[in-house]
C-alpha positions as CSV (number, residue, x, y, z in Angstrom):
1,M,0.0,0.0,0.0
2,W,1.1,3.6,-0.6
3,R,1.3,5.8,2.6
4,E,0.7,9.4,1.5
5,D,1.5,10.7,5.0
6,I,5.1,9.5,4.7
7,D,5.4,9.3,0.8
8,S,6.4,5.7,1.0
9,L,5.4,2.1,0.1
10,A,4.6,-0.1,3.1
11,F,4.4,-3.8,2.7
12,R,4.5,-6.9,4.9
13,P,7.5,-9.1,3.9
14,D,6.8,-12.8,3.6
15,G,7.3,-14.5,7.0
16,H,7.4,-11.2,8.9
17,N,4.6,-9.7,11.0
18,G,5.8,-6.1,10.9
19,L,5.7,-3.6,8.1
20,C,8.6,-2.7,5.8
21,V,8.7,0.8,4.4
22,V,10.4,2.1,1.3
23,H,10.5,5.8,0.7
24,R,9.8,7.2,-2.8
25,L,13.3,8.6,-3.0
26,A,14.7,5.0,-2.7
27,F,12.7,4.2,-5.9
28,R,14.1,7.2,-7.6
29,A,17.6,6.0,-6.9
30,L,16.7,2.6,-8.4
31,V,14.7,3.7,-11.4
32,G,16.3,7.0,-12.1
33,A,13.2,9.1,-12.7
34,R,10.8,11.4,-10.9
35,L,8.2,8.9,-9.8
36,S,4.5,8.9,-8.9
37,P,3.1,6.5,-6.2
38,E,1.5,4.5,-9.1
39,I,4.9,3.9,-10.8
40,C,6.5,3.0,-7.4
41,L,3.7,0.5,-6.7
42,A,4.1,-1.0,-10.2
43,Y,7.8,-1.4,-9.8
44,F,7.3,-3.0,-6.4
45,R,4.8,-5.5,-7.9
46,E,7.2,-6.4,-10.7
47,H,10.1,-6.9,-8.3
48,R,8.3,-8.2,-5.2
49,A,10.7,-11.1,-4.8
50,R,13.7,-8.7,-4.6
51,F,11.9,-6.5,-2.0
52,N,11.2,-9.6,0.1
53,D,14.8,-10.8,-0.2
54,A,16.1,-7.4,0.8
55,A,13.7,-7.3,3.8
56,R,14.7,-10.8,4.9
57,A,18.4,-10.0,4.6
58,K,18.1,-6.7,6.5
59,A,15.9,-8.2,9.3
60,G,18.5,-11.0,9.6
61,R,21.5,-8.7,9.7
62,K,19.9,-6.5,12.3
63,G,18.4,-9.3,14.3
64,L,14.9,-7.7,14.2
65,P,12.0,-9.4,16.0
66,A,9.3,-10.8,13.7
67,H,6.8,-8.0,14.7
68,S,9.1,-5.0,14.2
69,N,8.6,-2.3,11.6
70,F,11.7,-1.2,9.6
71,H,12.6,0.5,6.4
72,L,14.6,-0.4,3.3
73,T,16.9,2.0,1.5
74,S,18.0,1.8,-2.1
75,R,21.3,0.4,-0.9
76,D,19.4,-2.5,0.8
77,L,17.6,-3.2,-2.4
78,R,20.7,-3.1,-4.5
79,R,22.3,-5.7,-2.2
80,A,19.5,-8.1,-2.7
81,P,20.0,-10.7,-5.4
82,T,18.3,-10.0,-8.8
83,E,15.4,-12.3,-9.6
84,S,16.5,-15.1,-11.8
85,A,13.1,-16.3,-13.0
């Protein structure tokens, strides 16, 4: 879902009870354009596996409890493996 109040995407990663938030500026760093919420949501849907991988990796690195909320940066997303299929 898009959160207008914080200009960010919020999603629940697979296997995690908290929310993960990705600010619109992180999308701009990935896509390289001025982006609307609709474009960010479409990019997320197309690359959902990568977002889940990045969220899982960050939660593991940080030792976050399963119910915690956290955010991903463009750097976190760049570290995630690219979808292979």
